N, CA and C of each residue as an Amber inpcrd file, in Angstrom:
protein
   690
  -3.9600000  11.3120000  31.2040000  -2.8710000  11.0920000  30.5280000
  -3.1370000  10.7960000  28.5380000  -2.3190000  11.1900000  27.9020000
  -2.5150000  11.2720000  26.7320000  -2.2600000   9.5990000  26.1830000
  -3.2670000   8.8300000  25.8130000  -3.0630000   7.9010000  25.1730000
  -2.1410000   7.5870000  24.4120000  -1.5960000   8.9040000  23.4570000
  -0.7450000   8.8320000  22.2320000  -1.4950000   8.3190000  20.8200000
  -2.7250000   8.3300000  20.8010000  -3.4020000   8.3440000  19.2540000
  -3.1570000   9.3180000  18.6240000  -2.9400000   9.3780000  17.7650000
  -3.3620000  10.4810000  16.4820000  -4.1870000  11.1990000  16.3850000
  -4.6250000  12.7780000  16.3260000  -5.7020000  13.3360000  16.7940000
  -5.6970000  14.3970000  15.1250000  -6.5610000  14.7300000  14.9410000
  -6.7890000  15.7890000  13.6170000  -6.8670000  17.2190000  14.2650000
  -5.6500000  18.1670000  14.0100000  -5.7100000  19.3860000  14.0020000
  -6.0350000  20.2780000  12.5950000  -7.0090000  21.4420000  12.8260000
  -6.2730000  22.1670000  11.5460000  -5.2920000  23.0630000  11.3300000
  -4.9690000  23.7110000  12.3710000  -3.9220000  24.8760000  12.4490000
  -2.7760000  24.1310000  11.4530000  -2.1380000  23.1340000  11.5370000
  -1.0380000  22.8190000  10.2310000  -2.0030000  22.8720000   8.6430000
  -2.9490000  22.7240000   8.9250000  -3.6750000  22.8140000   6.9640000
  -3.9780000  24.2680000   6.9000000  -4.3150000  24.9750000   7.6240000
  -4.5390000  26.4800000   7.2020000  -3.0350000  27.2380000   7.0620000
  -2.4490000  26.9190000   8.1510000  -0.9990000  27.4950000   8.1760000
  -0.5540000  27.3920000   6.7270000  -0.3490000  26.0860000   6.4540000
  -0.1570000  26.1050000   4.9650000  -0.7360000  25.9580000   3.8780000
  -2.0080000  26.6880000   3.7390000  -2.6330000  27.4560000   2.7960000
  -2.6260000  29.0170000   2.9600000  -2.0430000  29.2230000   4.2430000
  -2.0980000  30.7180000   4.5010000  -3.5110000  30.9470000   4.6640000
  -4.5080000  30.0310000   5.3040000  -5.5230000  30.6640000   5.9010000
  -6.0690000  31.2130000   7.0070000  -6.9390000  31.8460000   7.5130000
  -6.8440000  32.3280000   8.8390000  -7.9690000  30.8070000   9.5800000
  -7.9990000  31.1570000  10.8370000  -8.3540000  30.1670000  11.7260000
  -9.4960000  29.9360000  11.8290000 -10.5340000  31.1010000  11.2410000
 -11.6990000  31.2060000  11.4820000 -12.3100000  30.6480000  10.0100000
 -11.4440000  30.3640000   9.2070000 -11.9070000  30.0340000   7.4410000
 -13.0550000  28.6420000   7.4970000 -13.9980000  28.9660000   7.0290000
 -14.8820000  28.1670000   6.6040000 -14.9280000  27.6290000   5.1070000
 -15.7000000  26.9670000   4.6690000 -15.5380000  25.6330000   5.4870000
 -14.1660000  24.7990000   6.2880000 -14.5550000  24.3380000   7.7870000
 -13.4370000  24.5020000   8.6840000 -12.9040000  22.8590000   8.1780000
 -11.7480000  22.8070000   8.2460000 -11.3350000  21.2990000   7.8450000
 -11.6360000  20.3140000   9.0450000 -11.9510000  20.7880000   9.9520000
 -12.3070000  19.9140000  11.2530000 -13.8380000  19.7190000  10.9930000
 -14.4670000  20.5460000  11.1300000 -15.9370000  20.4350000  11.0240000
 -16.6770000  20.2040000   9.9400000 -16.4340000  20.5980000   8.6850000
 -16.5190000  19.7920000   7.6080000 -15.3920000  19.9750000   6.5830000
 -14.6830000  18.5100000   6.8850000 -13.9790000  18.3440000   6.2680000
 -13.8330000  17.6130000   4.7490000 -15.3670000  17.0230000   4.2520000
 -15.6490000  16.9370000   2.6950000 -15.9070000  18.1000000   2.2080000
 -16.3550000  19.4850000   2.4710000 -16.2240000  20.5380000   2.0200000
 -15.1560000  21.1880000   1.7530000 -14.4270000  21.0280000   2.9100000
 -13.0730000  21.5960000   2.4310000 -11.9910000  20.8710000   1.5730000
 -12.3870000  19.5260000   1.7150000 -11.0350000  18.3830000   0.4010000
 -11.8720000  19.0400000  -0.8150000 -13.0370000  19.4660000  -0.6440000
 -13.4620000  19.7090000  -2.6680000 -12.9070000  20.6970000  -2.8420000
 -12.8210000  21.7600000  -2.1750000 -12.2150000  23.0820000  -2.6880000
 -10.6930000  23.4250000  -2.5460000 -10.1720000  22.4190000  -1.6600000
  -8.6220000  22.3690000  -1.3060000  -7.7490000  21.1840000  -1.6230000
  -8.5770000  19.7670000  -1.7800000  -7.4180000  18.8230000  -1.8990000
  -6.3540000  18.8790000  -2.8500000  -6.1070000  19.8990000  -3.9880000
  -5.3180000  19.4960000  -4.7850000  -4.2480000  20.7400000  -4.6870000
  -4.3830000  21.3730000  -3.3010000  -3.4590000  22.3750000  -2.7500000
  -2.5230000  21.6720000  -1.7210000  -3.0230000  20.8400000  -1.3440000
  -2.2330000  20.2220000   0.1070000  -1.6670000  19.2420000  -0.1240000
  -0.3650000  19.4080000   0.5530000   0.7860000  17.7580000   0.2630000
   0.1740000  16.6720000   0.7680000   0.7030000  15.5610000   0.1360000
  -0.0580000  13.9610000   0.5180000   0.1560000  13.9830000   2.3890000
   1.1370000  14.3040000   3.1910000   1.1270000  14.2270000   4.4270000
   0.0320000  15.1120000   5.0930000   0.0690000  16.0270000   4.9160000
  -1.2500000  16.5950000   5.4060000  -2.8640000  16.1850000   5.2020000
  -2.8670000  15.8210000   3.8490000  -4.0800000  15.1170000   3.1480000
  -4.3710000  13.7640000   4.1420000  -3.4410000  13.1790000   4.2220000
  -3.6300000  11.9860000   5.0030000  -3.6760000  12.4250000   6.4070000
  -3.7410000  13.4190000   7.2170000  -4.6340000  13.5500000   8.3570000
  -6.1120000  13.4590000   8.4460000  -6.7840000  13.2000000   7.3700000
  -8.0440000  13.2210000   6.9190000  -8.7130000  12.0610000   7.1970000
  -7.7660000  11.3650000   7.0560000  -8.2640000  10.2100000   6.9970000
  -8.7840000   9.6040000   8.9780000  -8.3020000  10.7320000   9.3530000
  -8.6710000  10.1770000  10.7320000 -10.0930000  10.8220000  11.1330000
 -10.9370000  11.6320000  10.3460000 -12.2850000  12.1300000  10.2880000
 -12.9710000  11.6770000   9.3610000 -12.8910000  10.9200000   8.5460000
 -13.3770000  10.6600000   7.4060000 -13.1670000   9.2870000   7.0440000
 -14.3670000   8.5120000   6.2020000 -13.9620000   7.0770000   5.6920000
 -13.8630000   7.0650000   3.7750000 -13.6670000   6.2060000   3.6960000
 -13.4350000   6.1500000   2.4940000 -14.9330000   6.2320000   1.3970000
 -15.9170000   5.6160000   2.2030000 -17.4190000   6.2390000   1.4420000
 -17.7970000   7.5480000   1.4020000 -16.8680000   8.7570000   2.9800000
 -17.7280000   9.8540000   2.6210000 -16.9010000  10.2060000   1.4320000
 -15.5970000  10.4910000   1.6450000 -14.6690000  10.7610000   0.5090000
 -14.7900000  10.6800000  -0.9760000 -15.9680000   9.7190000  -1.0010000
 -15.8930000   9.4690000  -2.6610000 -16.8640000  10.8280000  -3.1630000
 -17.5730000  11.6880000  -2.0880000 -18.3560000  12.6650000  -3.2630000
 -17.3950000  14.0110000  -3.4620000 -15.7860000  13.4810000  -2.8140000
 -14.7560000  14.5830000  -3.7430000 -14.1840000  14.1950000  -4.6900000
 -14.6710000  14.8300000  -5.5690000 -14.4100000  14.7580000  -7.3210000
 -13.2390000  13.4630000  -7.5740000 -11.8620000  14.8700000  -6.8000000
 -10.5200000  14.4280000  -7.3840000 -10.4580000  13.0350000  -6.3200000
 -10.8490000  12.5460000  -5.8830000 -10.7220000  11.3710000  -4.8520000
 -11.4800000  10.1320000  -5.8310000 -12.4820000  10.4600000  -6.8290000
 -12.8920000   9.5090000  -7.4170000 -12.1920000   9.4740000  -8.7830000
 -11.8180000  10.4390000  -9.0740000 -10.7380000  10.4350000 -10.2000000
  -9.4870000   9.8490000 -10.1260000  -8.6990000   9.7960000  -8.7750000
  -7.9270000   9.1300000  -8.6260000  -8.2170000   7.7000000  -8.3760000
  -8.9980000   7.4190000  -7.8440000  -9.4550000   5.9580000  -8.0310000
 -10.1370000   5.0320000  -8.9200000 -10.3600000   5.7310000 -10.0160000
 -10.7420000   5.2560000 -11.4490000  -9.3220000   5.2680000 -12.1700000
  -8.3310000   6.2730000 -11.7120000  -7.5120000   5.9990000 -12.8070000
  -6.5050000   4.3840000 -12.0480000  -6.4350000   4.5710000 -10.6700000
  -5.7140000   3.2800000  -9.8920000  -6.4620000   2.0580000 -10.4710000
  -7.6290000   2.0360000 -10.8320000  -8.3000000   0.7030000 -11.3950000
  -7.7020000   0.3380000 -12.8900000  -7.2740000   1.6320000 -13.5760000
  -6.9610000   1.1340000 -14.6540000  -5.7190000   0.5830000 -14.4240000
  -4.7520000   1.0220000 -14.0400000  -3.5220000   0.4460000 -13.7710000
  -3.4840000  -1.1630000 -13.4440000  -4.9040000  -2.1290000 -12.9420000
  -4.9700000  -2.8880000 -13.0650000  -4.0160000  -3.4760000 -12.0990000
  -4.7680000  -2.5800000 -10.5910000  -3.9540000  -3.4080000  -9.6700000
  -3.9780000  -4.8740000  -9.1880000  -3.0860000  -5.5300000  -8.5790000
  -3.1860000  -7.3040000  -8.3540000  -4.0950000  -7.5360000  -6.7500000
  -4.2950000  -6.3560000  -6.4970000  -5.4750000  -6.3780000  -5.2980000
  -6.9270000  -6.5130000  -6.0290000  -7.0320000  -6.0230000  -6.9340000
  -8.3180000  -5.9670000  -7.7510000  -8.5030000  -6.7280000  -8.7140000
  -7.4370000  -7.9470000  -8.7800000  -7.5780000  -8.6530000  -9.9990000
  -8.6760000  -9.7120000  -9.7710000  -8.9400000 -10.6060000 -10.6470000
 -10.3780000 -11.5550000 -10.5470000 -10.1940000 -12.5330000  -9.3350000
  -8.5180000 -12.9620000  -9.4450000  -8.4280000 -14.6360000  -8.4740000
  -8.6920000 -13.6760000  -7.1750000  -7.6650000 -12.4830000  -6.7930000
  -7.9130000 -11.5000000  -5.5950000  -8.7750000 -11.2540000  -4.7760000
  -9.6780000 -10.2640000  -6.1690000 -10.7310000 -10.2140000  -5.5360000
 -11.7500000 -11.3020000  -5.1140000 -11.7960000 -12.2860000  -5.6520000
 -13.1080000 -13.1090000  -5.8680000 -12.0420000 -13.9500000  -4.2870000
 -11.2560000 -13.9520000  -3.9830000 -10.8420000 -14.8390000  -2.1380000
 -10.9720000 -13.5020000  -1.9660000 -10.8850000 -12.6430000  -1.7010000
 -11.0700000 -11.5210000  -0.7450000 -12.8470000 -11.1430000  -0.4570000
 -13.2030000 -11.0570000  -1.5920000 -14.6050000 -10.4940000  -1.3130000
 -15.5910000 -11.7830000  -2.0240000 -15.4670000 -12.7770000  -1.3860000
 -16.3960000 -13.6010000  -2.3060000 -17.7170000 -13.6500000  -2.0560000
 -18.5580000 -12.9340000  -1.7700000 -20.0560000 -12.6520000  -1.2840000
 -20.0740000 -11.7420000  -2.7710000 -19.3630000 -11.0590000  -3.4320000
 -19.4030000 -10.7740000  -4.5050000 -19.8850000 -10.9790000  -5.8030000
 -19.3780000 -12.5870000  -5.7670000 -19.1970000 -13.2520000  -6.8070000
 -19.8750000 -14.1990000  -7.1060000 -20.6380000 -14.3360000  -8.0520000
 -21.9800000 -15.3400000  -8.2320000 -21.3040000 -16.1450000  -9.1600000
 -20.1400000 -16.5630000  -9.6230000 -19.8550000 -17.6600000 -10.3550000
 -20.5950000 -19.2720000  -9.3510000 -20.3800000 -20.2550000 -10.6380000
 -21.0440000 -21.1520000 -10.1550000 -19.9560000 -22.5650000  -9.6750000
 -18.5350000 -22.1140000 -10.3720000 -17.5250000 -23.4320000  -9.7040000
 -17.3130000 -23.4550000  -8.7650000 -16.7020000 -25.0380000  -7.8910000
 -16.4300000 -24.7000000  -6.8490000 -15.6730000 -23.8890000  -5.8970000
 -15.9190000 -23.5230000  -4.8130000 -14.9950000 -22.6690000  -4.0710000
 -14.0660000 -23.1160000  -3.5510000 -12.6940000 -22.5010000  -3.8400000
 -11.4330000 -22.8480000  -3.2860000 -10.9260000 -24.0990000  -4.3900000
 -11.6520000 -24.2740000  -5.3390000 -10.3950000 -24.7720000  -6.2940000
  -9.0140000 -24.9190000  -6.5520000  -8.6110000 -23.2690000  -6.5410000
  -7.2150000 -23.0260000  -6.6840000  -6.7180000 -23.5020000  -5.6040000
  -6.9030000 -23.0730000  -4.3340000  -6.7320000 -23.1320000  -3.1060000
  -6.1490000 -24.7360000  -2.7970000  -7.2650000 -25.4610000  -3.1710000
  -6.8620000 -26.8210000  -3.3150000  -6.3850000 -27.4990000  -4.0370000
  -5.6790000 -27.0050000  -5.5410000  -4.6700000 -27.0700000  -6.3630000
  -3.4730000 -26.6370000  -5.6370000  -3.5090000 -25.6550000  -5.5860000
  -2.1770000 -25.4710000  -4.4290000  -1.3010000 -26.8110000  -3.2550000
  -2.9260000 -26.9080000  -2.6910000  -2.6090000 -28.0760000  -1.7580000
  -1.6220000 -29.2680000  -2.4700000  -2.1830000 -29.6640000  -3.4600000
  -1.9950000 -30.6330000  -4.1540000  -0.4690000 -30.5560000  -4.8780000
  -0.3930000 -29.5780000  -5.6000000   0.8160000 -29.5620000  -6.2910000
   2.2270000 -29.2590000  -5.1060000   1.7060000 -28.4140000  -3.7930000
   2.9950000 -28.6800000  -2.8170000   3.0810000 -29.6930000  -2.5010000
   2.5000000 -30.9720000  -2.3550000   2.4550000 -32.5670000  -1.8850000
   3.5560000 -33.0540000  -2.6410000   2.7730000 -32.7970000  -4.0890000
   3.9800000 -33.6230000  -5.2930000   4.7490000 -33.0830000  -5.7180000
   4.9310000 -32.1170000  -5.9110000   6.2940000 -31.2110000  -6.0180000
   7.5800000 -30.8910000  -5.3980000   7.1590000 -31.0950000  -3.7340000
   7.9430000 -30.6160000  -3.2030000   8.8700000 -31.5560000  -1.5970000
   8.4970000 -32.8000000  -2.2720000   9.1130000 -33.9320000  -1.6370000
   8.7440000 -34.1140000  -0.3950000   7.3660000 -33.6930000  -0.5780000
   6.8060000 -34.1160000   1.0320000   6.5560000 -35.2800000   1.2870000
   6.5840000 -35.9880000   2.3100000   6.8840000 -37.3150000   3.0480000
   7.6910000 -38.2640000   1.8650000   8.4850000 -38.7770000   1.7180000
   9.4250000 -39.1610000   0.5180000   8.8050000 -40.7820000   0.6550000
   7.6500000 -40.9030000   0.7710000   7.1110000 -42.4920000   0.7500000
   6.9650000 -42.3060000  -0.7850000   5.9580000 -43.6750000  -0.9350000
   5.7240000 -43.9920000  -2.6800000   4.7670000 -42.8510000  -2.8350000
   4.9230000 -43.0980000  -4.3480000   4.1410000 -42.0740000  -4.9160000
   2.6350000 -41.7350000  -4.7690000   2.3600000 -43.7700000  -4.3810000
   1.0160000 -43.8090000  -4.3030000   0.7860000 -43.1670000  -2.8460000
   0.9660000 -43.0420000  -1.8150000   1.0770000 -42.2840000  -0.5360000
   0.9350000 -40.9030000  -1.0810000   1.7420000 -40.3600000  -1.6530000
   2.1590000 -39.0680000  -1.3310000   0.7670000 -38.6990000  -2.2950000
   0.1530000 -39.1440000  -3.5860000  -0.5120000 -38.5190000  -4.0600000
  -2.0880000 -38.4760000  -3.5590000  -2.0300000 -39.5990000  -2.7420000
  -3.5520000 -40.0010000  -1.9450000  -3.4610000 -38.6260000  -0.9400000
  -2.6290000 -38.2690000  -0.3020000  -2.2210000 -37.1660000   0.6700000
  -3.0880000 -36.1620000  -0.3060000  -2.3680000 -35.6460000  -1.3570000
  -2.3370000 -34.1740000  -2.1270000  -3.8060000 -34.1140000  -2.2600000
  -4.2590000 -35.0880000  -2.9480000  -5.7830000 -35.1260000  -2.7780000
  -6.4860000 -34.5550000  -1.6980000  -6.1070000 -35.5600000  -0.9830000
  -6.9450000 -35.4910000   0.6750000  -6.7740000 -33.7760000   1.2290000
  -5.1720000 -33.3260000   1.2020000  -4.8950000 -32.0870000   1.2340000
  -5.8420000 -31.0960000   0.2350000  -5.7930000 -31.4910000  -0.8350000
  -6.2800000 -30.6010000  -1.7770000  -7.8830000 -30.4060000  -1.3840000
  -8.4720000 -31.6470000  -1.1060000 -10.5000000 -31.5100000  -0.5370000
 -10.5780000 -31.1220000   0.5710000  -9.5610000 -30.9580000   1.4680000
  -9.8750000 -30.2290000   2.5770000  -9.3850000 -28.4800000   2.5010000
  -8.6090000 -28.4300000   1.6970000  -8.7120000 -27.0970000   1.6620000
 -10.0970000 -26.4600000   0.6940000 -10.7680000 -27.1810000   0.4840000
 -11.7710000 -26.7250000  -1.0450000 -12.9490000 -26.4880000  -0.0450000
 -12.8320000 -27.7020000   0.7600000 -14.1050000 -27.5830000   1.8580000
 -14.0310000 -26.5100000   2.9980000 -12.6970000 -26.0540000   3.3040000
 -12.4680000 -24.7360000   4.0660000 -12.5510000 -23.5890000   3.4180000
 -12.4980000 -23.4650000   2.1870000 -12.9670000 -22.1770000   1.6940000
 -14.1550000 -22.1580000   1.2700000 -15.0270000 -23.3030000   0.9000000
 -16.0650000 -23.3720000   0.9000000 -16.9860000 -22.8640000   2.0340000
 -16.4630000 -23.0550000   3.1760000 -17.1410000 -23.1830000   4.5510000
 -17.2190000 -21.7740000   4.7990000 -15.7910000 -20.9720000   4.7810000
 -15.6550000 -19.5790000   4.6750000 -16.8950000 -18.7540000   4.0280000
 -17.1090000 -19.3730000   2.7530000 -17.7430000 -18.3240000   1.6750000
 -19.1790000 -18.7430000   2.4770000 -19.7880000 -19.8270000   2.7890000
 -20.8430000 -19.9910000   3.3130000 -21.2170000 -19.1000000   4.4210000
 -20.0820000 -18.8260000   5.4220000 -20.3300000 -18.1880000   6.3340000
 -20.6610000 -16.8460000   6.3070000 -19.8000000 -16.1580000   5.4450000
 -19.7830000 -14.7640000   4.8240000 -21.2100000 -14.6670000   4.3760000
 -21.9300000 -15.8910000   3.3750000 -22.8170000 -15.5600000   2.5050000
 -24.0980000 -15.4170000   3.8550000 -24.1820000 -16.3770000   4.7460000
 -25.4290000 -16.2780000   5.8630000 -25.1260000 -14.9590000   6.9100000
 -23.6630000 -14.5040000   6.7990000 -23.7410000 -13.2870000   7.4150000
 -24.5040000 -11.6440000   6.8140000 -24.4590000 -12.0890000   5.9210000
 -24.7820000 -11.1070000   4.5390000 -26.3740000 -11.0820000   4.6400000
 -26.8210000 -12.6140000   4.4660000 -28.5670000 -13.0480000   4.8770000
 -28.9430000 -12.1900000   5.4680000 -28.0810000 -12.5400000   6.9270000
 -28.7500000 -11.9390000   7.8700000 -29.0280000 -10.3640000   8.0080000
 -27.8990000  -9.4050000   7.7020000 -28.0860000  -8.0400000   7.6140000
 -29.1670000  -7.6920000   6.7140000 -29.3480000  -8.5330000   5.6620000
 -30.1800000  -8.3560000   4.7220000 -31.7520000  -8.7120000   4.7330000
 -31.7730000  -9.1010000   5.9540000 -33.1470000  -9.6430000   6.4770000
 -33.7130000  -8.4310000   7.0310000 -33.5390000  -7.5540000   7.1370000
 -33.6630000  -6.2320000   7.7880000 -34.4350000  -5.4270000   6.8190000
 -34.6800000  -5.7160000   5.3740000 -34.7620000  -5.0330000   4.4210000
 -36.2380000  -4.8510000   4.4380000 -36.9370000  -3.5660000   4.1020000
 -38.5200000  -3.7000000   3.8040000 -38.7390000  -4.5770000   2.8370000
 -40.4510000  -5.1620000   3.0560000 -40.6280000  -6.4030000   2.6090000
 -40.8380000  -5.8860000   1.3210000 -41.4640000  -4.5250000   1.0190000
 -41.4080000  -3.8540000  -0.4200000 -40.3480000  -4.2490000  -1.2570000
 -39.3670000  -3.7680000  -0.5890000 -37.7740000  -3.4060000  -1.3030000
 -37.3460000  -5.1230000  -1.4940000 -37.4300000  -6.0480000  -0.4870000
 -37.1960000  -7.4230000  -0.6320000 -38.0510000  -8.0630000  -1.9420000
 -39.0830000  -7.5780000  -1.8720000 -39.7660000  -8.6340000  -3.0340000
 -39.3790000  -8.1960000  -4.4020000 -38.9390000  -6.9680000  -4.4110000
 -38.4360000  -6.5950000  -5.5940000 -36.7550000  -7.0290000  -6.1040000
 -36.0330000  -7.6310000  -4.8870000 -34.9580000  -7.6670000  -5.1540000
 -35.3520000  -9.4540000  -5.3440000 -36.1610000  -9.8290000  -4.6150000
 -36.4460000 -11.3140000  -5.2920000 -36.5890000 -11.7200000  -6.7060000
 -37.5820000 -10.6450000  -7.5420000 -38.4250000 -10.5850000  -8.5680000
 -36.9930000 -10.3910000  -9.2930000 -35.7430000  -9.3480000  -9.1290000
 -34.9930000  -8.9720000 -10.2840000 -33.8230000 -10.3900000 -10.3630000
 -33.9440000 -11.2310000  -8.7390000 -33.0010000 -12.3390000  -8.6100000
 -33.7110000 -13.5980000  -9.5330000 -34.7260000 -13.5400000  -9.6280000
 -35.2280000 -14.7880000 -10.3740000 -35.1190000 -14.4710000 -11.5310000
 -35.1680000 -13.0740000 -12.1880000 -35.1160000 -12.7910000 -13.7310000
 -33.7450000 -13.2190000 -13.8220000 -32.8690000 -13.1670000 -13.1240000
 -31.3270000 -12.9650000 -13.0440000 -31.0930000 -14.7810000 -13.6980000
 -31.6330000 -15.3820000 -12.6870000 -31.3550000 -16.8180000 -12.4830000
 -31.8430000 -17.3580000 -13.9930000 -32.5500000 -16.9150000 -14.1050000
 -33.0320000 -17.1560000 -15.9100000 -32.5530000 -17.5810000 -17.0130000
 -31.1990000 -16.3420000 -17.2040000 -30.6310000 -16.2330000 -18.0150000
 -29.2060000 -16.8470000 -17.7670000 -29.0540000 -17.9320000 -18.4690000
 -27.4750000 -18.2450000 -18.6270000 -26.5520000 -17.3550000 -18.7610000
 -25.7780000 -17.8200000 -17.6420000 -24.4540000 -16.4070000 -17.7160000
 -23.0830000 -17.5780000 -18.4380000 -22.9720000 -16.8800000 -19.5190000
 -21.3420000 -17.4750000 -19.4530000 -20.2830000 -17.1950000 -18.4710000
 -19.6910000 -18.1140000 -18.6740000 -18.4530000 -17.6970000 -17.4830000
 -17.4890000 -16.9080000 -17.7050000 -17.1480000 -16.2800000 -19.2220000
 -15.8570000 -15.1940000 -19.3600000 -17.3810000 -13.8960000 -18.8130000
 -18.6230000 -14.2400000 -18.7690000 -19.7660000 -12.9090000 -18.8490000
 -19.7390000 -12.5540000 -17.5270000 -19.5760000 -13.7790000 -16.4480000
 -19.8520000 -13.4380000 -15.4700000 -18.4510000 -12.9670000 -14.3760000
 -17.4710000 -13.6400000 -15.1660000 -15.8630000 -12.8170000 -14.2140000
 -15.8070000 -11.5370000 -15.1510000 -16.1610000 -10.9070000 -16.2240000
 -15.9540000  -9.4800000 -16.6810000 -17.2380000  -8.6000000 -15.4850000
 -18.0240000  -8.9240000 -15.5340000 -19.2320000  -8.5460000 -14.4860000
 -18.3950000  -8.2900000 -13.1480000 -18.2920000  -9.4840000 -12.6380000
 -17.4720000  -9.3130000 -11.0110000 -16.4130000  -8.2540000 -11.0260000
 -15.4420000  -8.3720000 -11.9320000 -14.4750000  -7.4320000 -12.5000000
 -14.8170000  -6.3330000 -12.0590000 -15.8960000  -6.0270000 -13.2250000
 -16.6570000  -4.4740000 -12.8360000 -16.9420000  -4.3380000 -11.8140000
 -18.1100000  -5.1340000 -11.1580000 -18.3380000  -4.5260000  -9.9970000
 -17.0970000  -4.4020000  -8.8930000 -16.2190000  -5.2040000  -8.8280000
 -15.4360000  -4.9760000  -7.8920000 -14.9080000  -3.5290000  -7.7870000
 -14.1260000  -2.9300000  -9.4220000 -13.9170000  -1.5480000  -9.7680000
 -15.0660000  -0.6140000  -8.9650000 -15.9300000  -0.9660000  -9.3500000
 -17.1190000  -0.1150000  -8.5280000 -17.0630000   0.4400000  -7.3890000
 -16.8150000  -0.8810000  -6.7610000 -17.4750000  -0.7820000  -5.3130000
 -16.1170000  -0.1000000  -4.5340000 -14.8450000  -0.4420000  -5.7010000
 -13.7190000   0.2530000  -4.8590000 -14.0080000   1.8870000  -5.3000000
 -14.3580000   2.3730000  -6.2850000 -14.4550000   3.6210000  -6.6700000
 -15.0770000   4.0290000  -5.2750000 -16.0030000   3.3730000  -5.2210000
 -17.5090000   4.0570000  -4.3320000 -17.0260000   3.8040000  -2.3370000
 -15.5170000   3.5510000  -2.3950000 -15.2230000   3.2510000  -1.2060000
 -15.5470000   2.1980000  -0.4090000 -16.2310000   1.3260000  -0.8050000
 -17.3020000   0.1190000  -0.2590000 -16.6080000  -0.9600000  -0.2550000
 -15.4980000  -1.2730000  -0.3470000 -14.4680000  -2.6420000  -0.4640000
 -14.3120000  -2.6560000   1.4090000 -13.4590000  -3.5620000   1.6080000
 -13.1800000  -3.4520000   3.0070000 -12.1850000  -4.0660000   2.8410000
 -11.0390000  -4.2690000   4.0290000  -9.4790000  -4.4910000   3.4220000
  -8.7650000  -3.7870000   2.5290000  -9.2590000  -2.7900000   2.1160000
  -8.2200000  -1.9740000   1.4830000  -7.3650000  -0.8260000   1.6710000
  -6.6410000  -0.5420000   1.2730000  -5.3940000   0.6840000   1.4400000
  -6.1100000   1.8470000   0.6130000  -7.2830000   2.4350000   1.1000000
  -7.4980000   3.7170000  -0.0670000  -6.7120000   4.4810000   0.6750000
  -5.9250000   4.8000000   1.3880000  -4.9640000   6.2110000   1.9810000
  -4.3810000   6.0450000   0.5150000  -3.6910000   4.7790000   0.0870000
  -2.6080000   5.0430000  -0.4360000  -2.7590000   5.4290000  -2.1690000
  -4.5540000   5.7440000  -2.5070000  -4.6690000   6.2690000  -3.4010000
  -5.6630000   7.4420000  -3.0620000  -6.0850000   7.7710000  -2.3800000
  -7.1240000   8.7220000  -2.4660000  -5.9180000  10.2890000  -2.2190000
  -4.8350000  10.0870000  -1.6390000  -4.0620000  11.2330000  -1.1870000
  -2.5510000  11.2090000  -2.0100000  -3.0190000  10.4900000  -3.1970000
  -1.5360000  10.3100000  -4.0300000  -1.8020000  11.1430000  -5.3490000
  -1.1530000  12.5480000  -5.1360000  -1.2960000  13.2860000  -6.5970000
  -0.5770000  12.8160000  -7.5040000  -0.1000000  11.8470000  -7.5080000
   0.6270000  11.3350000  -8.8760000  -0.3380000  10.3200000  -9.7210000
  -1.3590000  10.7860000  -8.9930000  -2.7430000   9.8980000  -9.8200000
  -3.5500000  10.7780000 -10.4600000  -3.3330000  12.0730000 -10.3880000
  -3.9560000  13.0320000 -10.8910000  -3.7430000  13.6150000 -12.5400000
  -4.4450000  13.9420000 -13.1490000  -3.7840000  14.5730000 -14.3410000
  -3.1470000  15.5510000 -14.8160000  -2.4880000  16.1830000 -15.9850000
  -2.0730000  17.2310000 -16.0530000  -2.5440000  18.3890000 -15.5670000
  -3.7620000  18.2430000 -16.2650000  -4.6040000  19.5510000 -16.0950000
  -4.8420000  20.1320000 -14.3100000  -5.2860000  18.5060000 -13.5160000
  -5.5060000  18.7530000 -12.3280000  -3.9940000  19.4440000 -11.5110000
  -3.1340000  19.0860000 -12.0170000  -1.3960000  19.6640000 -11.7240000
  -1.2640000  21.2270000 -11.6100000  -1.8680000  21.2680000 -13.1650000
  -1.5270000  22.8300000 -13.4010000  -2.7450000  23.6420000 -12.7730000
  -3.7060000  23.2890000 -12.5670000  -4.5620000  23.9530000 -11.5120000
  -3.9700000  24.0230000 -10.0280000  -3.6280000  23.2440000  -9.6260000
  -2.8830000  23.5450000  -8.3690000  -1.9620000  24.4210000  -8.5890000
  -0.8160000  24.3040000  -9.3450000   0.3380000  25.6420000  -9.5660000
  -0.6540000  26.7930000  -9.5800000  -1.5250000  27.2130000 -10.4050000
  -2.1470000  28.0890000 -10.9750000  -2.2980000  28.6870000  -9.6100000
  -3.3200000  27.6360000  -8.5000000  -3.7950000  28.4730000  -7.4040000
  -2.6220000  28.9540000  -6.7400000  -1.5370000  28.5870000  -6.3710000
  -0.1380000  29.1950000  -5.6220000  -0.0060000  30.5840000  -5.9890000
   0.1830000  30.1470000  -7.5750000   0.6650000  31.4570000  -8.7090000
  -0.3140000  32.5420000  -8.2800000  -1.5040000  32.1910000  -8.2370000
  -2.6740000  33.6200000  -7.9980000  -2.5240000  33.9700000  -6.6660000
  -2.0640000  33.3240000  -5.2030000  -2.2100000  33.5750000  -4.3150000
  -0.9450000  34.7260000  -4.0310000   0.3200000  34.7390000  -5.0150000
   1.6160000  35.2220000  -4.8170000   1.2770000  36.5920000  -5.1830000
């Protein structure tokens, strides 16, 4: 009995491009090679099916996809903004300020401004501080847990590589990094990780298969391919 889960099939893709079923590279057996040749000739609804058999990291080797991701980062999307990215991928952030300060301030503002508990301002103020500190600590614990997980994964790094990384970290700590430099470095790292398909919890499909992110030269090449075929 069929589970109803989507399954990748080659015929609709080959038919759209007017290619034989024996065509190589096969879209199913060699999807990345196929995409490198034909991504600009396929519509988004067919390209989307390649997400069933490839992942964002694998698709990074397709130049058109890398270019689309790069152009997307230039639009300064909210999900890659400093505040959002630091919250979503805290282990990438090397800043030194207390974790969860924004979240804690939000809790304090909520209590003070929304008329929570119509008691005296003294009691409301204390509650705001308490909730703010609680939120800061909760966020800090989340980050600590993520760092412990990351450290456990790194424990299997070969000793030679580990020594090299320790030396790099030691040199890095010797240099005092200004807050604005740390922020710029983090934003650059997030964008690089995005382009190379290494970030989790990101909707890569909406970028990788979006032909609107192609340059005018890319669109002209696509139209020329169909004209030549005629």
